[in-house]
C-alpha positions in Angstrom: -29.1 -131.0 -83.7 -28.8 -129.4 -80.1 -26.4 -126.8 -79.8 -24.7 -127.2 -76.4 -25.1 -124.0 -74.4 -23.1 -122.4 -72.1 -24.3 -124.3 -68.8 -24.5 -121.6 -65.5 -24.6 -123.2 -62.2 -28.0 -122.6 -60.1 -25.3 -121.3 -57.6 -24.4 -118.6 -59.8 -26.1 -115.3 -58.5 -26.9 -113.9 -61.6 -29.3 -117.1 -62.3 -30.8 -116.9 -59.0 -31.1 -113.2 -58.5 -31.3 -111.8 -62.2 -32.7 -108.2 -60.7 -29.6 -107.5 -59.1 -27.6 -107.1 -62.3 -29.9 -104.2 -62.7 -30.7 -103.0 -59.3 -26.6 -103.0 -57.6 -25.3 -100.5 -60.5 -28.2 -98.2 -59.6 -27.3 -98.2 -56.1 -23.9 -97.4 -56.6 -24.9 -94.6 -59.0 -27.2 -93.3 -56.5 -24.7 -93.5 -53.9 -22.3 -91.8 -56.1 -24.7 -89.0 -56.8 -25.1 -87.9 -53.3 -21.5 -87.1 -52.4 -20.9 -83.4 -53.0 -17.9 -81.3 -52.7 -18.0 -78.8 -49.3 -18.9 -75.2 -50.1 -17.5 -72.0 -48.9 -20.9 -71.9 -47.1 -20.4 -75.2 -45.3 -17.1 -73.7 -43.7 -18.8 -70.9 -42.5 -21.6 -73.1 -41.0 -19.0 -74.9 -39.0 -17.1 -71.8 -38.1 -20.4 -70.2 -36.9 -22.0 -73.3 -35.2 -21.7 -73.0 -31.3 -20.9 -75.3 -28.8 -22.5 -73.3 -26.0 -26.5 -73.6 -25.7 -28.2 -70.6 -27.4 -29.9 -69.1 -24.0 -27.0 -69.0 -21.1 -28.5 -71.0 -17.8 -27.3 -68.0 -16.0 -29.5 -65.8 -17.9 -32.5 -63.8 -15.9 -36.1 -64.9 -16.2 -38.1 -62.7 -18.9 -40.7 -62.3 -16.6 -37.7 -60.0 -14.6 -37.5 -57.8 -17.2 -41.2 -57.0 -17.5 -41.4 -55.0 -14.5 -38.7 -52.8 -16.0 -40.5 -52.0 -19.1 -42.1 -48.2 -19.6 -45.6 -48.1 -18.8 -48.2 -46.9 -21.0 -48.2 -43.2 -21.8 -51.0 -40.4 -23.1 -51.7 -41.9 -26.7 -49.0 -44.8 -26.4 -49.6 -48.4 -25.5 -47.1 -51.3 -24.7 -48.1 -54.8 -26.2 -45.7 -57.3 -24.8 -45.0 -59.9 -27.7 -42.2 -62.0 -26.5 -41.0 -63.2 -23.1 -38.1 -66.3 -22.9 -35.2 -66.6 -20.4 -32.7 -63.8 -21.1 -35.1 -61.8 -23.0 -38.3 -59.7 -22.8 -39.7 -57.8 -25.9 -43.1 -55.3 -26.3 -44.2 -53.5 -29.2 -45.2 -49.4 -28.5 -48.2 -48.8 -29.9 -49.6 -45.4 -30.8 -53.4 -45.2 -31.4 -53.2 -48.7 -32.2 -50.0 -48.6 -34.8 -46.7 -50.0 -33.5 -44.1 -47.5 -33.8 -41.7 -48.9 -32.0 -40.2 -52.4 -30.5 -39.0 -52.4 -26.8 -36.8 -55.0 -25.7 -34.4 -56.1 -22.5 -31.3 -58.9 -23.4 -29.3 -60.3 -20.7 -25.8 -60.5 -22.7 -24.8 -63.4 -20.5 -26.3 -65.5 -23.6 -24.1 -63.7 -25.9 -21.3 -61.6 -24.3 -20.3 -60.1 -27.6 -23.2 -58.1 -27.4 -21.8 -55.9 -24.4 -18.5 -55.4 -26.0 -20.5 -53.1 -28.6 -20.8 -50.4 -26.0 -17.2 -50.5 -24.7 -16.3 -47.6 -27.5 -19.3 -45.9 -26.9 -18.7 -41.9 -27.2 -22.5 -41.4 -25.9 -24.1 -41.8 -22.6 -27.9 -41.8 -21.3 -27.6 -40.8 -17.7 -24.4 -43.2 -16.8 -25.2 -45.8 -19.2 -23.5 -46.1 -22.7 -25.8 -45.5 -25.5 -24.9 -46.6 -29.2 -26.7 -46.8 -32.3 -27.9 -50.1 -33.6 -28.2 -49.9 -37.3 -30.3 -46.8 -38.7 -33.3 -47.5 -36.8 -32.5 -48.7 -33.1 -30.7 -47.2 -30.1 -29.6 -49.1 -26.9 -27.9 -48.8 -23.3 -25.9 -51.1 -21.6 -27.2 -51.4 -17.8 -24.9 -52.7 -15.2 -22.2 -54.2 -17.9 -24.9 -56.9 -18.6 -28.3 -55.7 -19.7 -29.0 -54.2 -23.3 -32.3 -52.2 -23.4 -33.3 -51.4 -26.8 -35.6 -49.2 -28.7 -35.9 -49.9 -32.6 -38.4 -47.7 -34.5 -41.1 -49.1 -37.1 -42.4 -46.2 -38.3 -40.2 -43.8 -39.9 -41.4 -40.7 -37.8 -39.9 -42.4 -34.9 -36.9 -40.8 -34.7 -33.6 -41.2 -32.7 -34.8 -38.6 -29.8 -37.7 -40.7 -29.9 -36.1 -43.8 -29.3 -33.8 -41.8 -26.3 -36.8 -40.9 -24.7 -38.2 -44.1 -24.4 -34.8 -45.3 -22.9 -35.3 -43.1 -20.5 -38.9 -44.7 -19.4 -37.6 -48.1 -18.6 -36.5 -48.7 -14.8 -32.7 -48.6 -15.7 -31.9 -48.1 -12.0 -33.6 -51.3 -10.5 -32.3 -52.9 -13.4 -29.1 -52.0 -12.6 -29.9 -53.4 -9.0 -30.8 -56.5 -10.8 -27.5 -57.0 -12.7 -25.5 -56.5 -9.4 -27.6 -59.1 -7.3 -26.9 -61.9 -10.2 
């Protein structure tokens, strides 16, 4: 005797596509696992994301700054390491060892950088001078260009940094600021 079985229509998706019974629950579980609550880091990321381009189109070409860097002097060599719109950088080497990093930065790309000089209590000639961390010294030229020397060697002192700041062509750099 045959026991009647529950008949299923050939139109029933479970009959035609039995793999769907396994696949659909897995997909829904995987999708649920992709969602996560925003963290405090996500909020900070949103707050610090800039709508403006990283480098202002008004920034001076880095090659223009190379002319303003100090020249090699005695035991010291200047080795250019980076040049791009709004920025140029070189290593100051003494007998082959990097003792400091020299740079010029056009603050049109980051106006907040020039604000750091508003309350400067020291000056190098006519230019406001500030300490940048424990290893850096900087001047603001023409209210636009930040010239900085950062020690890479513990023996390269604040006095050394200020002496090398004086060796930049600050007067021509100020003239460049007025032309812009």
